[in-house]
C-alpha positions as a Python dict, from the first residue, in 0.01 Angstrom:
ca = {
    (1, 'M'): (0, 0, 0),
    (2, 'A'): (153, -281, 202),
    (3, 'S'): (334, -580, 62),
    (4, 'S'): (114, -735, -206),
    (5, 'S'): (88, -1054, -402),
    (6, 'Q'): (190, -1074, -766),
    (7, 'D'): (-179, -1095, -864),
    (8, 'E'): (-266, -781, -667),
    (9, 'V'): (19, -585, -822),
    (10, 'F'): (-66, -718, -1169),
    (11, 'E'): (-427, -600, -1123),
    (12, 'L'): (-306, -257, -1014),
    (13, 'V'): (-72, -228, -1315),
    (14, 'T'): (-327, -351, -1567),
    (15, 'G'): (-596, -127, -1420),
    (16, 'I'): (-374, 175, -1477),
    (17, 'L'): (-288, 60, -1829),
    (18, 'R'): (-656, 16, -1917),
    (19, 'A'): (-757, 352, -1768),
    (20, 'E'): (-465, 571, -1871),
    (21, 'F'): (-363, 416, -2202),
    (22, 'E'): (-693, 256, -2311),
    (23, 'L'): (-527, -81, -2369),
    (24, 'D'): (-732, -391, -2437),
    (25, 'S'): (-733, -639, -2150),
    (26, 'S'): (-649, -925, -2387),
    (27, 'K'): (-303, -768, -2448),
    (28, 'L'): (-227, -735, -2078),
    (29, 'V'): (-38, -1053, -1994),
    (30, 'L'): (280, -1089, -1790),
    (31, 'D'): (500, -1161, -2090),
    (32, 'A'): (368, -863, -2291),
    (33, 'R'): (656, -642, -2398),
    (34, 'V'): (595, -282, -2299),
    (35, 'Q'): (717, -123, -2623),
    (36, 'E'): (662, -390, -2885),
    (37, 'D'): (334, -550, -2772),
    (38, 'L'): (168, -262, -2586),
    (39, 'D'): (308, 14, -2809),
    (40, 'L'): (412, 229, -2513),
    (41, 'D'): (704, 461, -2577),
    (42, 'S'): (954, 576, -2315),
    (43, 'I'): (734, 874, -2216),
    (44, 'D'): (439, 638, -2164),
    (45, 'A'): (657, 410, -1951),
    (46, 'V'): (760, 705, -1733),
    (47, 'D'): (392, 808, -1705),
    (48, 'L'): (300, 453, -1602),
    (49, 'M'): (567, 444, -1334),
    (50, 'A'): (463, 789, -1207),
    (51, 'R'): (105, 663, -1166),
    (52, 'L'): (231, 351, -988),
    (53, 'E'): (441, 569, -758),
    (54, 'E'): (130, 777, -680),
    (55, 'E'): (-77, 466, -609),
    (56, 'T'): (181, 286, -398),
    (57, 'G'): (402, 558, -251),
    (58, 'L'): (709, 394, -403),
    (59, 'V'): (996, 568, -573),
    (60, 'V'): (1132, 373, -869),
    (61, 'E'): (1497, 438, -944),
    (62, 'D'): (1600, 523, -1300),
    (63, 'E'): (1818, 210, -1315),
    (64, 'E'): (1515, -8, -1240),
    (65, 'L'): (1304, 177, -1493),
    (66, 'A'): (1569, 125, -1761),
    (67, 'R'): (1558, -254, -1711),
    (68, 'I'): (1181, -285, -1762),
    (69, 'R'): (1091, -469, -2081),
    (70, 'T'): (773, -664, -1995),
    (71, 'L'): (472, -634, -1769),
    (72, 'A'): (635, -902, -1553),
    (73, 'D'): (928, -662, -1505),
    (74, 'V'): (689, -385, -1398),
    (75, 'V'): (521, -619, -1147),
    (76, 'R'): (860, -734, -1017),
    (77, 'V'): (982, -377, -962),
    (78, 'V'): (663, -276, -780),
    (79, 'R'): (654, -591, -565),
    (80, 'S'): (1021, -556, -478),
    (81, 'G'): (964, -197, -369),
    (82, 'L'): (658, -288, -167),
    (83, 'D'): (843, -575, 1),
    (84, 'R'): (1133, -343, 91),
    (85, 'A'): (892, -83, 230),
    (86, 'A'): (705, -347, 436),
    (87, 'A'): (1031, -482, 578),
    (88, 'A'): (1151, -133, 670),
    (89, 'G'): (825, -15, 814),
}
């Protein structure tokens, strides 16, 4: 996946959340907190990032994963990785 807009990455993330975790679309907003609002534990967060890595070809570092609190953080990490990959490639 090449560099993508925030909306495209958000759609990718929310699509995975709906499919893999059966979350209601109404809960999937940028300021939704991963643990508190979406009720995803740390294992779920790792599973989400693994699916995103599969979809995008990115590798998310543990330090980045540890800083994720909201869906906006997930989108930021994915977009940042995609932007770095596009600039390098």
